[in-house]
Backbone as a chain_set.jsonl record, in Angstrom:
{"seq": "MYLIKDLQEGRIVYYWLDADDRLISPHLSTIQHAEEWWKLYSFARYDGDERRSSVIDRRSNTEKRRRMESANRYTSINPYGRRTTDIPVKVHRDLVPEKMIKLAGG", "coords": {"N": [[0.555, -1.092, 0.013], [0.429, 2.388, -0.858], [0.897, 5.771, 0.676], [-0.807, 8.567, -0.778], [-0.052, 12.027, -1.479], [-2.094, 14.668, -2.823], [-3.346, 17.1, -4.941], [-6.358, 18.02, -4.987], [-9.105, 20.024, -6.515], [-8.415, 22.079, -5.708], [-7.199, 21.615, -3.306], [-5.691, 19.94, -0.191], [-5.156, 16.291, -0.557], [-5.259, 13.127, 0.987], [-4.487, 9.81, 0.382], [-4.809, 5.87, -0.551], [-3.226, 3.639, -2.093], [-3.372, 0.727, -3.696], [-0.744, -1.87, -4.664], [-1.223, -2.437, -7.595], [-1.614, 0.302, -7.886], [-4.252, 0.837, -8.009], [-7.182, 2.883, -6.771], [-7.845, 2.417, -3.019], [-8.674, 3.368, -0.712], [-10.97, 6.125, 0.738], [-11.004, 9.707, -0.549], [-8.654, 11.485, 1.99], [-8.718, 14.045, 4.308], [-6.538, 14.866, 5.935], [-3.009, 13.865, 7.08], [-3.208, 12.603, 9.534], [-6.101, 11.508, 9.469], [-5.658, 9.738, 7.201], [-3.945, 7.908, 8.52], [-5.145, 6.696, 10.406], [-7.354, 5.509, 8.985], [-5.73, 3.689, 7.526], [-4.978, 2.081, 9.549], [-7.261, 0.883, 10.666], [-8.162, -0.256, 8.521], [-5.883, -2.308, 8.054], [-6.47, -3.551, 10.848], [-8.82, -4.706, 9.855], [-8.435, -6.319, 8.254], [-6.748, -8.645, 9.258], [-6.782, -12.109, 9.736], [-6.109, -13.601, 12.271], [-6.495, -14.674, 15.515], [-6.714, -11.626, 17.52], [-4.928, -9.676, 20.082], [-4.858, -7.313, 21.068], [-7.212, -4.706, 22.466], [-7.254, -2.422, 21.21], [-6.885, -0.5, 18.412], [-4.919, 1.744, 18.386], [-1.438, 1.949, 19.589], [0.011, 2.103, 22.628], [2.349, 3.309, 22.711], [2.127, 5.482, 20.918], [1.444, 8.004, 22.268], [3.192, 10.646, 22.352], [4.002, 12.468, 24.543], [3.321, 10.833, 26.67], [5.55, 8.874, 26.482], [7.994, 10.484, 26.523], [7.886, 11.252, 28.981], [8.217, 8.451, 30.496], [10.968, 7.928, 29.442], [12.406, 10.103, 30.156], [12.595, 9.22, 32.679], [13.992, 6.861, 33.02], [12.428, 4.537, 32.766], [12.118, 2.578, 30.313], [14.151, 1.833, 28.212], [14.44, 1.321, 24.64], [15.614, -0.014, 21.567], [13.907, 0.49, 19.556], [11.52, 2.881, 18.969], [9.03, 2.479, 18.915], [5.954, 0.275, 18.525], [5.833, -3.621, 17.699], [4.115, -4.051, 15.689], [3.469, -2.901, 12.064], [1.579, -1.465, 11.983], [2.344, 0.067, 14.19], [3.958, 2.136, 13.396], [4.693, 4.901, 12.365], [2.595, 6.383, 9.354], [3.725, 7.473, 6.429], [4.53, 9.797, 3.589], [4.322, 8.479, 0.537], [4.495, 9.215, -2.06], [4.368, 12.614, -3.305], [2.042, 14.451, -4.849], [1.742, 17.178, -4.914], [3.643, 19.323, -5.614], [4.178, 19.385, -8.395], [1.75, 19.879, -9.385], [1.154, 22.024, -8.281], [2.809, 23.749, -9.785], [2.128, 22.992, -12.521], [-0.443, 24.513, -12.116], [0.181, 27.111, -11.839], [1.468, 27.727, -13.782], [3.603, 26.883, -15.515]], "CA": [[-0.188, 0.053, -0.181], [1.088, 3.54, -0.993], [-0.066, 6.738, 0.631], [-0.611, 9.709, -1.672], [-0.523, 13.438, -1.247], [-2.211, 15.23, -3.672], [-3.999, 18.41, -4.667], [-7.615, 18.057, -6.174], [-10.203, 20.858, -6.322], [-7.885, 23.194, -4.803], [-7.266, 21.212, -1.752], [-4.863, 18.646, -0.253], [-6.188, 15.253, 0.12], [-4.605, 11.97, 1.139], [-5.588, 8.367, -0.13], [-4.426, 4.958, 0.078], [-3.166, 2.866, -3.588], [-2.606, -0.833, -3.735], [0.287, -2.295, -5.148], [-1.387, -2.27, -8.676], [-2.164, 1.716, -8.316], [-5.772, 1.003, -7.455], [-7.328, 3.421, -5.296], [-8.635, 1.52, -1.663], [-9.541, 4.226, 0.374], [-11.267, 7.654, 0.13], [-10.034, 11.014, -0.101], [-8.919, 11.735, 3.422], [-8.057, 15.329, 4.723], [-5.23, 15.099, 7.106], [-2.189, 12.88, 7.334], [-3.567, 11.661, 10.677], [-6.79, 10.737, 8.808], [-5.005, 8.975, 6.319], [-3.079, 6.724, 9.268], [-6.188, 6.163, 11.149], [-7.735, 4.59, 8.094], [-5.071, 2.509, 7.248], [-4.929, 1.271, 10.93], [-8.732, 0.301, 10.81], [-8.221, -1.184, 7.236], [-5.066, -3.304, 8.075], [-6.747, -4.553, 11.469], [-9.933, -5.291, 9.859], [-7.815, -7.715, 7.104], [-6.388, -9.517, 10.071], [-7.544, -13.02, 10.196], [-5.673, -14.472, 13.301], [-6.45, -13.832, 16.985], [-6.489, -10.517, 18.13], [-4.914, -9.742, 21.485], [-5.306, -5.844, 21.383], [-8.483, -4.393, 22.195], [-7.554, -1.064, 20.709], [-6.274, -0.237, 17.332], [-3.813, 2.801, 19.133], [-0.576, 2.091, 20.247], [0.206, 3.103, 23.562], [3.694, 4.008, 22.752], [2.002, 6.722, 20.131], [1.318, 8.949, 23.08], [4.429, 11.193, 22.402], [4.008, 13.062, 25.874], [3.977, 10.023, 27.79], [6.863, 8.605, 26.071], [8.751, 11.368, 26.658], [8.081, 11.105, 30.403], [8.908, 7.458, 30.441], [12.391, 7.797, 28.647], [13.241, 10.803, 30.784], [12.39, 8.678, 33.874], [14.884, 5.696, 32.695], [11.568, 3.571, 33.124], [12.361, 1.738, 29.786], [14.718, 1.983, 26.854], [14.28, 0.46, 23.685], [15.746, 0.469, 20.542], [12.711, 0.926, 18.49], [10.511, 3.314, 20.267], [7.958, 2.339, 18.323], [6.03, -0.976, 18.595], [6.818, -4.576, 16.219], [3.528, -4.046, 14.293], [3.662, -2.143, 11.08], [0.581, -0.498, 12.059], [2.362, 1.008, 15.099], [4.993, 2.791, 13.093], [4.006, 6.302, 11.713], [2.93, 6.309, 8.027], [4.69, 8.306, 5.745], [3.833, 10.024, 2.323], [5.124, 7.617, -0.62], [4.343, 9.762, -3.524], [3.577, 13.918, -3.171], [1.868, 14.982, -6.263], [1.055, 18.454, -4.719], [4.594, 19.935, -6.348], [4.088, 19.101, -9.843], [0.55, 20.082, -9.674], [1.508, 23.746, -8.062], [3.885, 24.192, -11.004], [0.783, 23.608, -13.453], [-1.473, 25.634, -11.878], [1.181, 28.488, -11.976], [1.395, 28.086, -15.637], [4.884, 26.563, -15.57]], "C": [[1.285, 1.508, -0.057], [0.277, 4.74, -0.834], [0.507, 7.821, -0.273], [-0.718, 10.81, -1.041], [-1.033, 14.051, -2.057], [-3.055, 16.369, -3.628], [-5.23, 18.202, -5.532], [-8.712, 18.741, -5.509], [-9.702, 21.687, -5.394], [-7.835, 22.976, -3.356], [-6.166, 20.071, -1.566], [-5.636, 17.782, 0.168], [-4.866, 13.945, 0.267], [-5.199, 10.737, 0.747], [-4.43, 7.531, -0.353], [-4.627, 4.331, -1.807], [-2.677, 1.542, -2.935], [-1.328, -1.263, -4.444], [0.129, -2.322, -6.679], [-1.689, -0.752, -8.994], [-3.753, 1.729, -8.292], [-5.699, 1.586, -6.2], [-8.189, 2.387, -4.061], [-9.248, 2.272, -0.663], [-9.984, 5.432, -0.125], [-10.58, 8.519, 0.446], [-9.983, 11.289, 1.381], [-7.897, 13.555, 3.53], [-6.818, 15.624, 5.154], [-4.481, 13.347, 6.932], [-2.888, 11.867, 8.183], [-4.919, 11.017, 10.449], [-6.48, 9.414, 8.2], [-4.605, 7.567, 7.817], [-3.989, 6.014, 10.554], [-7.114, 5.057, 10.091], [-7.344, 3.658, 7.896], [-5.123, 1.613, 8.586], [-6.369, 0.383, 10.92], [-8.642, -0.652, 9.592], [-7.434, -2.278, 7.507], [-5.463, -4.096, 9.532], [-8.231, -5.471, 10.933], [-9.793, -6.708, 8.658], [-7.148, -8.892, 7.684], [-7.235, -10.759, 10.462], [-7.214, -13.768, 11.331], [-6.51, -13.823, 14.584], [-5.999, -12.611, 17.317], [-6.432, -10.244, 19.362], [-5.129, -8.137, 21.95], [-6.549, -5.71, 21.435], [-8.221, -3.112, 21.707], [-6.266, -1.147, 19.447], [-4.794, 0.81, 17.363], [-2.858, 2.148, 19.779], [-0.27, 2.337, 21.489], [1.382, 3.734, 23.729], [3.638, 5.399, 21.587], [1.851, 8.045, 20.788], [2.547, 9.725, 23.426], [4.943, 11.637, 24.068], [4.164, 11.877, 26.834], [5.342, 9.105, 27.468], [7.928, 8.839, 26.765], [9.625, 11.591, 28.351], [8.694, 9.655, 30.84], [10.29, 7.324, 30.035], [13.047, 8.497, 29.497], [13.146, 10.022, 32.184], [13.247, 7.169, 33.842], [13.735, 4.492, 33.065], [12.042, 2.232, 31.782], [13.12, 2.356, 28.595], [14.532, 1.239, 25.817], [15.144, 1.174, 22.551], [15.016, 0.823, 19.374], [11.247, 1.42, 19.504], [9.073, 3.206, 19.616], [7.092, 0.543, 18.435], [6.458, -2.347, 17.195], [5.924, -4.519, 15.227], [3.462, -2.98, 13.239], [2.616, -1.077, 11.214], [1.024, 0.497, 13.549], [3.51, 1.89, 14.735], [4.162, 3.861, 11.957], [4.222, 6.237, 10.46], [3.791, 7.695, 7.797], [4.258, 8.829, 3.869], [4.647, 9.038, 1.332], [5.421, 8.484, -1.574], [3.615, 11.246, -2.965], [3.827, 14.387, -4.286], [1.62, 16.565, -6.042], [2.339, 19.278, -5.505], [4.505, 20.103, -7.627], [2.799, 19.608, -10.266], [0.349, 21.952, -9.415], [2.21, 24.238, -9.159], [2.784, 24.386, -11.787], [0.012, 24.395, -13.255], [-0.532, 26.932, -12.03], [1.729, 28.736, -13.1], [2.866, 27.81, -16.025], [4.855, 25.164, -16.249]], "O": [[2.395, 1.581, 0.47], [-0.665, 5.033, -1.571], [1.689, 8.044, -0.534], [-1.417, 10.819, -0.027], [-0.002, 14.396, -2.634], [-3.527, 16.739, -2.553], [-5.104, 18.213, -6.757], [-9.227, 18.427, -4.436], [-10.33, 22.04, -4.396], [-8.215, 23.717, -2.449], [-5.772, 19.381, -2.506], [-6.565, 17.971, 0.954], [-3.778, 13.968, -0.308], [-6.424, 10.629, 0.784], [-3.29, 7.992, -0.394], [-5.604, 4.461, -2.546], [-1.893, 1.345, -2.007], [-0.958, -0.203, -4.949], [1.198, -2.243, -7.284], [-1.984, -0.441, -10.148], [-4.362, 2.754, -8.596], [-5.025, 1.393, -5.188], [-9.132, 1.679, -4.415], [-10.154, 1.908, 0.087], [-9.58, 5.876, -1.2], [-9.73, 8.513, 1.337], [-11.024, 11.343, 2.035], [-6.863, 13.965, 3.003], [-6.131, 16.562, 4.748], [-4.986, 12.237, 6.767], [-3.148, 10.706, 7.868], [-5.115, 9.994, 11.105], [-6.892, 8.308, 8.551], [-5.123, 6.45, 7.828], [-3.659, 5.141, 11.358], [-7.467, 3.94, 10.47], [-8.029, 2.636, 7.937], [-5.327, 0.404, 8.484], [-6.349, -0.814, 11.206], [-9.056, -1.804, 9.714], [-7.983, -3.361, 7.306], [-4.954, -5.21, 9.646], [-8.633, -6.532, 11.41], [-10.56, -7.616, 8.339], [-6.929, -9.923, 7.048], [-8.168, -10.684, 11.262], [-7.988, -14.701, 11.548], [-7.039, -12.712, 14.599], [-4.778, -12.493, 17.422], [-7.448, -10.385, 20.042], [-5.522, -7.835, 23.077], [-7.242, -6.376, 20.666], [-9.259, -2.456, 21.789], [-5.146, -1.651, 19.519], [-3.842, 0.693, 16.591], [-3.315, 1.585, 20.773], [-0.287, 3.565, 21.415], [1.594, 4.553, 24.623], [4.587, 6.147, 21.35], [2.045, 9.089, 20.167], [3.025, 9.619, 24.556], [5.96, 11.244, 24.638], [5.029, 11.899, 27.709], [6.06, 8.729, 28.395], [8.651, 8.07, 27.399], [10.751, 11.832, 28.784], [9.693, 9.701, 31.557], [10.781, 6.283, 30.473], [14.137, 8.065, 29.873], [13.991, 10.513, 32.933], [13.026, 6.394, 34.773], [14.168, 3.504, 33.659], [12.28, 1.087, 32.168], [12.669, 3.366, 28.055], [14.418, 0.077, 26.205], [15.385, 2.378, 22.464], [15.481, 1.374, 18.376], [10.443, 0.855, 20.247], [8.134, 3.933, 19.94], [7.886, -0.397, 18.402], [7.094, -2.163, 16.157], [6.27, -4.762, 14.07], [3.377, -1.882, 13.788], [2.717, 0.024, 10.672], [0.312, 1.411, 13.965], [4.097, 2.433, 15.67], [3.34, 3.629, 11.071], [5.356, 6.095, 10.003], [4.277, 8.55, 8.538], [3.704, 8.038, 3.105], [5.847, 8.966, 1.598], [6.583, 8.565, -1.97], [2.559, 11.214, -2.334], [4.89, 14.697, -4.822], [1.292, 17.209, -7.039], [1.814, 20.13, -6.222], [4.835, 21.225, -8.011], [2.646, 19.803, -11.472], [-0.285, 22.797, -10.048], [2.05, 25.442, -9.359], [2.31, 25.512, -11.939], [-0.361, 25.119, -14.178], [-1.141, 27.839, -12.596], [2.364, 29.743, -13.415], [3.346, 28.543, -16.89], [5.906, 24.558, -16.46]]}, "num_chains": 1, "name": "protein.A"}
């Protein structure tokens, strides 16, 4: 899956494409909405026994993590969880710059 940042109808939108470049998500207004959609989508597709009661990883609370690290309560090589859904999403393709150039007449 690939996260795309695009400019459509004068506003920035985010959406997910599958490996064949097919749209699999609605257009989402923020990267946070895109991440939330992706997590719910990933959890819905999982067939195994689910031990987590929430799709939100407790380590995603940056303030709590900062307090824990400053108190040396835990140290970890990986500050995020083991699951792919614990790692913050990133934009794979940003189409906004090229569309802005086209809009500017270049």
